[in-house]
C-alpha positions in Angstrom: 250.8 77.6 329.1 253.1 78.3 326.4 256.9 78.2 327.1 259.0 81.2 326.6 260.9 81.1 323.2 263.0 83.2 320.9 262.3 85.3 318.1 264.9 87.4 316.0 264.0 90.4 314.1 266.6 91.7 311.8 269.8 91.2 313.8 268.2 91.6 317.4 267.0 88.7 319.5 264.3 88.5 321.9 263.3 86.3 324.5 259.5 86.0 324.8 258.2 85.1 327.8 253.8 84.2 328.0 252.5 85.8 331.0 248.6 85.3 330.1 245.9 85.4 327.3 247.7 87.5 324.5 250.1 89.2 326.9 253.8 88.8 327.2 257.4 90.2 328.5 260.0 90.7 326.3 263.7 90.4 327.3 266.2 92.3 325.1 269.8 92.1 325.3 269.2 89.9 328.1 267.3 92.8 330.3 263.4 92.8 330.6 262.7 95.4 328.1 258.7 95.6 327.6 255.3 94.0 328.4 253.3 94.0 325.2 249.6 93.1 324.8 247.9 91.7 322.0 245.1 94.5 320.5 244.3 93.1 316.7 246.4 90.7 314.7 248.5 93.5 313.5 248.4 96.0 316.5 250.4 95.6 319.8 250.5 97.7 322.7 253.1 98.5 325.4 251.7 98.4 328.7 253.2 101.3 331.2 255.5 99.4 333.4 254.1 101.3 336.6 250.4 100.8 335.9 250.5 97.9 333.4 247.8 99.8 331.3 248.1 99.8 327.6 250.0 102.7 326.2 248.1 103.7 322.7 250.5 104.7 320.3 251.9 103.3 316.8 255.0 101.3 317.8 256.6 99.7 314.4 259.1 97.7 317.0 256.4 96.2 319.2 254.2 95.3 316.2 256.7 93.3 314.2 257.8 91.6 317.5 253.9 90.9 317.8 254.1 89.8 314.6 256.8 87.2 314.9 254.7 85.9 318.3 252.0 85.2 316.0 254.2 83.6 313.5 256.2 81.5 316.0 255.4 77.5 316.2 256.4 76.1 319.1 258.8 72.6 318.5 256.7 70.0 319.4 258.9 68.5 322.0 255.8 66.1 323.7 255.9 64.1 320.0 259.7 63.2 320.5 259.2 62.2 324.1 256.2 59.8 322.9 258.6 58.4 320.4 261.3 57.9 323.1 258.8 56.0 325.4 257.8 53.8 322.6 261.1 52.7 321.8 261.6 51.9 325.7 258.8 49.7 325.5 259.8 48.1 322.5 257.0 49.6 319.9 
């Protein structure tokens, strides 16, 4: 599963926590902000906090967050770990 990561849109920082396939919990200003679900590449939906059902409707902020989620490329920490082990092994 993908690890949590941070994105910035304008001057706002968001913490993104993957929750399942195409489902994310978004934190804003250190507080849980929204649960979002990928509908299409450019359309994202907010999930109702009580029922977890998608709320249909255009939301530019949610779509911008989704666009950044798609664009996010995780840092490859495993590669760094492999290099450290190779150095320890004298390779």
